[in-house]
N, C-alpha and C positions, 0 to 999 in steps of 0.2 A: 361582394356586396350582398347583404342579406335583404330578402324581401320583407316588406311590412307585414307584421302579424305573425311571422314565423319565429319561434323561439329556438335557440340553440339547444341541441340535444345533448344531454349529459348522460354518458353510459351508465346504465343501471337505474338512474333516477327516473327517466322518462321511458324506460323499456316498456313495451306493450305487455299487458297482462295476458296470461294464456287464455285462449278462447275456451268457453265452456264446451265440454264434450257431451254428447248424448250416448249413453250406453244402453243397448236394447238386447234382450235375449228372449227366446221362445223355448219352452219345454213342453213336450207332449206328455199327457197323463199316462198313456200306455207305457211309454219308456220309463217314466218315474215309478210306475207300479212294478215293473220288472226290476228296476234298480233297487227299490225298497225291499222286494222279496229276496234278492240275493245279498244285500248289504245291510239289512236292518240292525245287525249286531256290530257293525263297524262304522256307524254314522259319526262317531267321534273323530274320524279321519278328517272330515270336512266341517263339522259343526261343533259348537260348544254345548254345554248342558242346557242352557235356556232354549237354544234352537231345537235341540233334540226333544225337549218337552213339548214345544209347539207342534212338532211333527207327530209325536206319539199320542198326544191328547186329542188330536183331531179325529172326527168321525171317519174321514178317509185320509189316513196318514200319507199316502202317496201323493195326494193333491197338495198337502202342505209341503211335502218334500219338493215337489215341482216348483211351488211358489218361492221357497227359499233358495233353491238352486238358481232359478231365473233371476231373482233379486240380487244374489251375490254376484252372478256373472254380469248383470247390468251395471252394478256399482263398479266392478273391476274394470269393465270396458270404458266407463266414463272417466276413470282415473288415468287412462292411457298408459298404463305400465306394462312391461313385458311379463309374460306368465311366470309365476314363481312357484308353481306346484301347489299341493294341498296346503302347505304352511302359509302361503300367501292368501289362499282362499279363506283360511281360518282367521285372518287378520280383519276380515270384513264381518262384523257381527250384526245380524238382523234380529230385531226385537220388536215386540208388540207394545205399543203405547197404551195408556189407560183407555183411550177411545177406540182401541183395537186396531188402530191404523199401524201399519208396519213402517219402521224406520231402520236406521243403521248407525253404527259407530265404527270408526276405524281404529285399529290397534297397531302396535309396533311402529315400523317405519312409515306407515301410511298416515299416522296421526298428523304429521307436519306437511302433508301433501298440499301443494298450492291450489289444487282444484277444489279443495275442501271448503273454501270460503267463497260466498256464503254457502251454508250447508246445502248440498244437492237434495232433491226431492225424489222419492220413489213413486212410480205409478204402475198400475196393473190393469190388464185386460184379460178377461177369462172367458173361455168358450167351453163347450162340452168336451172338446178334445185336447185343449192345450191352455197354457197361461203364457202371457207376454208381460215381461217386467221391463220397466224403463227407469233410467236415472238421468237427471239433467241438473 
């Protein structure tokens, strides 16, 4: 006997939607500065041309590097996927909108990810020593 008000569950049709994940990452400027000093000529391992321009055109390139690294990692964590190496990291593209706000696009197999709708938002907190990026 079914209780009043309860509907019969149909597999797939009434399946719960995945809960939104929160991805957060913190990058210290000191570590980003050291990383930039060692790898400035190999940034294309993790970043595309537009992201590299954002880094190199900044007054303090290592701060932009820290911001992009934290943003990519926060997006990655919010997707809830296992680590896929530098190639997976490159599938998350961070870009500057006209209002200078940072946003992102997903490429490759991330394009159809169920966590993508509605589009998650990036947010940042910056101190003198580090940047925190979040994606929800």
